[in-house]
C-alpha positions as a Markdown table, in Angstrom:
| # | Residue | x | y | z |
|---|---|---|---|---|
| 1 | Arg | 7.4 | -14.9 | 28.3 |
| 2 | Ala | 7.1 | -17.1 | 31.4 |
| 3 | Asn | 4.0 | -18.9 | 30.2 |
| 4 | His | 5.0 | -19.3 | 26.6 |
| 5 | Val | 5.9 | -22.8 | 25.5 |
| 6 | Glu | 9.2 | -21.6 | 24.1 |
| 7 | Gly | 10.1 | -19.9 | 27.4 |
| 8 | Arg | 9.2 | -23.0 | 29.4 |
| 9 | Gly | 11.3 | -25.1 | 27.0 |
| 10 | Ile | 14.3 | -22.9 | 27.3 |
| 11 | Val | 14.4 | -23.1 | 31.1 |
| 12 | Gly | 12.9 | -26.5 | 31.6 |
| 13 | Asp | 16.2 | -28.3 | 32.4 |
| 14 | Leu | 18.0 | -25.5 | 34.1 |
| 15 | Arg | 18.6 | -25.7 | 37.9 |
| 16 | Glu | 18.4 | -21.9 | 38.2 |
| 17 | His | 16.9 | -19.3 | 35.9 |
| 18 | His | 15.2 | -16.0 | 35.9 |
| 19 | Ile | 12.7 | -15.1 | 33.2 |
| 20 | Ile | 12.7 | -11.4 | 32.4 |
| 21 | Glu | 9.6 | -10.0 | 30.9 |
| 22 | Thr | 10.0 | -6.3 | 31.8 |
| 23 | Lys | 12.9 | -4.0 | 32.6 |
| 24 | Ala | 11.7 | -4.1 | 36.3 |
| 25 | Asp | 12.5 | -7.9 | 36.4 |
| 26 | Val | 16.2 | -7.4 | 36.0 |
| 27 | Ala | 18.1 | -7.8 | 39.2 |
| 28 | Ala | 21.6 | -8.2 | 40.7 |
| 29 | Tyr | 22.2 | -11.9 | 40.5 |
| 30 | Pro | 24.4 | -13.9 | 43.0 |
| 31 | His | 26.5 | -15.6 | 40.4 |
| 32 | Glu | 29.8 | -14.6 | 38.8 |
| 33 | Arg | 28.8 | -15.9 | 35.3 |
| 34 | Leu | 25.5 | -15.1 | 33.7 |
| 35 | Gly | 24.2 | -16.6 | 30.5 |
| 36 | Val | 21.5 | -14.7 | 28.6 |
| 37 | Val | 19.3 | -16.1 | 25.8 |
| 38 | Cys | 16.0 | -14.8 | 24.4 |
| 39 | Gln | 12.8 | -16.2 | 23.2 |
| 40 | Ser | 13.1 | -16.3 | 19.5 |
| 41 | Thr | 10.4 | -13.7 | 19.0 |
| 42 | Thr | 11.9 | -11.1 | 21.3 |
| 43 | Pro | 12.2 | -7.6 | 19.7 |
| 44 | Glu | 15.9 | -6.9 | 19.1 |
| 45 | His | 15.7 | -3.4 | 20.8 |
| 46 | Phe | 14.2 | -5.0 | 23.9 |
| 47 | Ala | 16.9 | -7.7 | 24.1 |
| 48 | Asp | 19.6 | -4.9 | 23.8 |
| 49 | Glu | 17.9 | -2.9 | 26.6 |
| 50 | Ile | 17.6 | -5.9 | 28.9 |
| 51 | Leu | 21.2 | -7.0 | 28.3 |
| 52 | Ala | 22.5 | -3.5 | 29.1 |
| 53 | Leu | 20.5 | -3.5 | 32.3 |
| 54 | Ile | 21.8 | -6.9 | 33.3 |
| 55 | Arg | 25.4 | -5.6 | 32.8 |
| 56 | Thr | 24.7 | -2.4 | 34.7 |
| 57 | Lys | 23.1 | -4.2 | 37.7 |
| 58 | Asn | 25.8 | -6.9 | 37.7 |
| 59 | Pro | 29.1 | -5.0 | 37.4 |
| 60 | Gly | 32.3 | -7.1 | 37.2 |
| 61 | Lys | 30.4 | -10.3 | 36.4 |
| 62 | Glu | 30.8 | -12.2 | 33.2 |
| 63 | Val | 27.7 | -11.8 | 31.1 |
| 64 | Val | 27.5 | -14.1 | 28.0 |
| 65 | Phe | 24.7 | -13.3 | 25.5 |
| 66 | Arg | 23.7 | -15.7 | 22.7 |
| 67 | Asn | 21.4 | -14.1 | 20.2 |
| 68 | Thr | 18.7 | -16.6 | 19.8 |
| 69 | Ile | 16.2 | -14.2 | 18.1 |
| 70 | Cys | 15.2 | -16.0 | 14.8 |
| 71 | Lys | 16.2 | -14.4 | 11.6 |
| 72 | Pro | 12.7 | -14.1 | 10.1 |
| 73 | Thr | 11.5 | -12.3 | 13.3 |
| 74 | Arg | 14.5 | -9.9 | 13.1 |
| 75 | Glu | 13.7 | -9.3 | 9.5 |
| 76 | Arg | 10.0 | -8.6 | 10.2 |
| 77 | Gln | 11.0 | -6.2 | 13.0 |
| 78 | Glu | 13.5 | -4.4 | 10.7 |
| 79 | Ala | 10.9 | -4.1 | 7.9 |
| 80 | Leu | 8.4 | -2.7 | 10.4 |
| 81 | Asp | 10.9 | 0.0 | 11.3 |
| 82 | Lys | 10.9 | 1.1 | 7.7 |
| 83 | Leu | 7.2 | 0.7 | 7.2 |
| 84 | Ile | 6.2 | 2.7 | 10.2 |
| 85 | Ala | 7.5 | 5.9 | 8.7 |
| 86 | Gln | 5.4 | 5.4 | 5.5 |
| 87 | Val | 2.0 | 4.7 | 6.9 |
| 88 | Asp | -0.8 | 6.3 | 9.0 |
| 89 | Ala | -1.9 | 3.0 | 10.6 |
| 90 | Leu | -1.0 | -0.7 | 10.6 |
| 91 | Val | -2.8 | -4.0 | 10.3 |
| 92 | Val | -0.9 | -6.9 | 11.8 |
| 93 | Val | -2.1 | -10.4 | 10.8 |
| 94 | Gly | -1.4 | -13.4 | 12.9 |
| 95 | Gly | -2.7 | -15.7 | 15.6 |
| 96 | Lys | -3.8 | -14.1 | 18.9 |
| 97 | Asn | -1.3 | -16.2 | 20.8 |
| 98 | Ser | 1.6 | -15.4 | 18.5 |
| 99 | Asn | 4.1 | -13.5 | 20.5 |
| 100 | Asn | 5.9 | -11.9 | 17.6 |
| 101 | Thr | 2.6 | -10.8 | 16.0 |
| 102 | Arg | 1.6 | -9.1 | 19.3 |
| 103 | Glu | 5.1 | -7.5 | 19.5 |
| 104 | Leu | 4.8 | -6.1 | 15.9 |
| 105 | Ala | 1.4 | -4.5 | 16.8 |
| 106 | Glu | 2.7 | -3.2 | 20.1 |
| 107 | Ser | 5.9 | -1.8 | 18.5 |
| 108 | Ala | 3.8 | 0.2 | 16.1 |
| 109 | Arg | 1.7 | 1.6 | 18.9 |
| 110 | Lys | 4.7 | 2.5 | 21.0 |
| 111 | Arg | 5.9 | 4.5 | 18.0 |
| 112 | Gly | 2.6 | 6.4 | 17.9 |
| 113 | Lys | 1.0 | 4.5 | 15.0 |
| 114 | Pro | -2.5 | 3.0 | 15.5 |
| 115 | Ala | -2.4 | -0.7 | 15.0 |
| 116 | Val | -4.9 | -3.5 | 14.9 |
| 117 | His | -4.0 | -7.2 | 15.3 |
| 118 | Ile | -6.3 | -9.5 | 13.4 |
| 119 | Gln | -6.3 | -13.2 | 12.9 |
| 120 | Ala | -8.2 | -13.2 | 9.6 |
| 121 | Ala | -9.5 | -10.7 | 7.0 |
| 122 | Thr | -13.0 | -11.1 | 8.5 |
| 123 | Asp | -11.7 | -9.5 | 11.7 |
| 124 | Leu | -11.1 | -6.2 | 9.9 |
| 125 | Asp | -13.4 | -3.3 | 11.0 |
| 126 | Pro | -14.1 | -1.1 | 7.9 |
| 127 | Asp | -14.9 | 1.8 | 10.3 |
| 128 | Trp | -11.5 | 1.6 | 11.9 |
| 129 | Leu | -9.7 | 1.7 | 8.5 |
| 130 | Met | -11.7 | 4.7 | 7.3 |
| 131 | Gly | -9.8 | 7.3 | 9.4 |
| 132 | Phe | -6.5 | 6.7 | 7.6 |
| 133 | Glu | -5.0 | 7.6 | 4.3 |
| 134 | Thr | -2.2 | 5.0 | 4.1 |
| 135 | Ile | -2.6 | 1.6 | 5.8 |
| 136 | Gly | 0.5 | -0.7 | 6.3 |
| 137 | Leu | 0.2 | -4.5 | 6.4 |
| 138 | Thr | 2.5 | -6.9 | 8.1 |
| 139 | Ala | 2.3 | -10.3 | 9.7 |
| 140 | Gly | 3.8 | -12.6 | 12.3 |
| 141 | Thr | 6.4 | -15.1 | 11.0 |
| 142 | Ser | 4.1 | -18.0 | 11.4 |
| 143 | Thr | 1.2 | -16.4 | 9.5 |
| 144 | Leu | 0.4 | -18.3 | 6.3 |
| 145 | Pro | 0.9 | -16.3 | 3.1 |
| 146 | Asp | -2.7 | -17.0 | 2.1 |
| 147 | Thr | -3.9 | -15.4 | 5.3 |
| 148 | Val | -1.8 | -12.3 | 4.7 |
| 149 | Glu | -3.0 | -12.1 | 1.1 |
| 150 | Glu | -6.6 | -12.3 | 2.2 |
| 151 | Gly | -6.0 | -9.4 | 4.6 |
| 152 | His | -4.4 | -7.4 | 1.8 |
| 153 | Arg | -7.4 | -8.0 | -0.5 |
| 154 | Ala | -9.8 | -7.1 | 2.3 |
| 155 | Ile | -8.1 | -3.8 | 2.9 |
| 156 | Leu | -8.2 | -3.0 | -0.8 |
| 157 | Arg | -11.9 | -4.0 | -1.0 |
| 158 | Ile | -12.7 | -1.7 | 1.9 |
| 159 | Ala | -10.8 | 1.2 | 0.4 |
| 160 | Glu | -12.6 | 0.7 | -3.0 |
| 161 | Gln | -15.9 | 0.7 | -1.2 |
| 162 | Ala | -15.1 | 3.9 | 0.6 |
| 163 | Gln | -14.0 | 5.6 | -2.6 |
| 164 | Ala | -17.2 | 4.5 | -4.4 |
| 165 | Ala | -19.2 | 5.8 | -1.5 |
| 166 | Ala | -17.3 | 9.2 | -1.5 |
| 167 | Arg | -18.1 | 9.6 | -5.2 |
| 168 | Arg | -21.8 | 9.3 | -4.7 |
């Protein structure tokens, strides 16, 4: 992300660079050697797609990729891949400016799962949750465990209230 502090830090001392945010940003570059690094919160599948496009659009050039995606981010993305198949919808907890939190929510949506990105349990809309049988919960890597636990308790509380209302 061009405006993300990490992205700015990565390119800050480089004479030349090109920040790629979408597939359309990939170009044929005028250099024989290209170095590729990622923001640490880049989804692995997106990095793979971009790297393949760079190689396709720059045939015969040396393309060196250093995987700088952080391990906790990769693990969250891999866990999401497994979770998606087991749930009807997803609650993602994390800061509104957290790139990897946004990416988790967006990844779920791209796979056809409704997802809501909340910063705190108080952001949960009980009406949104009511339409689903099984709700998954995940969080960005910088989200505090207490914040995730509060989200979990809120989901359970809303479900209990809905069950009690249905019994009446």
